[in-house]
N, C-alpha and C positions, 0 to 999 in steps of 0.2 A: 504494499499499499504505500509505504514513504517513497518508493521510486516513482509512482504515478503522481504522486504530490510535485516531486522535483520535476517531472515532466511538465504538468502544468503550469509550474513556475517559470520554466525555460520557455514555454509559449508565450505567456504573459512578458516576459522580459524580451523577447525578440520582438514581439509587437509593439512594445513601448520603444524600444530602439529604431523601429522602422526598417528592420532587415527581413531579408526572404524567411518565409515560415517554412519552406520546403525541406532545407536539412534538418531542423529540428525535428520535425515529424518523421522526416526518413530515417534518420539515425535513430530516433528514440524508439519508433514501434517496431523497426527492424532489431536492434539489439534486445527489446523487450521479446519479441517473438522467437528470436534464437534462444536466448537464456530461460525463457519459459519451457521450450521444448527440451533444452538440456536437462532444467530442473525436474521437468515432468516424467522424463524416460530414465531418469535415474543417474545421469552423468554427474551432476550436482547433487548429490543425496542429502547434503546437509542443510540445502536451502529449501527444496520443494518448488514445485511449478510456479506459486502465485509470488512467491517472495523472490526467486530468480527473475522472472517477468519484472517485476519492481524494479530490483536492481540493475537489469538490463536497460530498462527506461530511463532511469536515472543517469546511468553511464552514457546512453545513447544521446539524451537531450543535451547534456553538457558538450560531448563531441561534436553534435550538430550546431549547438550555439558557437563554440569557437571556431566553426568552419564558415559561418556567417560574418563572425568578426573580421575575418581575413578577406572577406568578398570584397572585391573592389566596387567603389560607386559606380553608377552608369557614366559613361564617358559623354561630354557634352560634345555637340557636333563640331567637327574640326573646321578647317579653313572654309569659308564660303565659297560656292562653287563660281560664282561670277568672279571671283578674285584671278582665277587662272593660276593657279601656284604651279611652279615648276619644280619646286623642293618644299616641304612641308614637314611641321612637326606639329605637335599638339597645341602649342600656344606662339609658334612662329612660321611664318613661309615667306617666300620670294617668288617674284614672278618676272617674265620677261619685260615686263614694262619698266622694270627698275623700280618696283614697289616692295614694301616690306609689310605685312599683315602682322600685328602683335596683338595677342589677348593678354591684356596688362593682368596683374596678380589680384585686382580686384573686380574682374571678370568684364570689362570694357574691351572692344575690339578697336585697334586704330589701325588705320592704313598710312604709312609715312612713304614719301618719294625718299630715293636713297640719298638724295640731295639735302633733305632736311635733318640726316642724321649727322651728330657731330663726332661722337665715340661710342663705344660700347664696352661693357666690362663683364667678365664671368666672375660673378659673385658665389661665394659658398661658404659653409661653416664647417670647421674641423669637428670630427664626432667620430671617436674611436679608431683614429688612424685612416680614415677615408673622408672624402669630401661630401657633406651633407647640405640639404637646402640649396639645391643648385638654381640659379638662376642667371640671366643675362638682363643686364641693366643697360638701356639705350638712351643715351641722352640726345636731345633733339634742339632744333634752333626755334620749336614753335614754343609759342607764349603760354597758351593753354594747356599744353602737355609736356613740359620741358624734361621728364624721365618718364620712362614706359619700362616696365619689368617684366620679363617672360619667364615662368616658372617652368623649371624640367622636373615633372613629377610622374613620370611614365609609370616608373617602377616604384616600389615600396621604399620608403626611408628607413632601411634596414642594412645589415653588414652586407647581404646579397644585391638589394636593388639600387642602393645610393651610388656604389661605383659605375654602375650601368647610366644613372641620370647624370653622373659627372661627366662620363664620356660623351655622351649625347651633347651636354652644355659645351663641351671643349669643342666638339666637331662643328657645332653652329656657330661658335665664336669665330673658328677659322673659316666657315663658310661665309660669316658676314664679311671678313676682310677681304675673301677672294671676289665676293659680290662688289664691293665698294670699290675696289681696284679694276673692276671690269670697265672697259671703254665702251660706250653706246656703239651698237652695231647695227 
């Protein structure tokens, strides 16, 4: 019985966190069924069928909830189709008309001519021996938007994902340099 209470708590917790409910229900009911069968046929004789099913439901719901925590949020649409990007990332794109599209860290999209860009910098914070919180800051000549910052968060900010974000930011830093040096043709 205790395991089913844990399952209900995990379902309520998942719904309040606005996470997908499927993994919690799937893992919770799947492990409840498996443990219940194992307890019922005597493989787990010290628990019994009902207790084993409850324990399986508790363990499965916790596993399911942790899977929803790692679930990435839905991606926002990338570059607008009318921009005609030749090179694009989640928050930064270039086109053949010498324009740069940037989705700022506050969510606003800005289209800049390459002639409006003064300089750009790869910003990051050291974190456990790797570069974390990667972003490219573009300084412009515009009075309304003197600084626009594009974040690189395609991968999670962990020891495994942050180096990938850093490599992508470094690649785009170099790409912006080549783009700015390119002569109109």
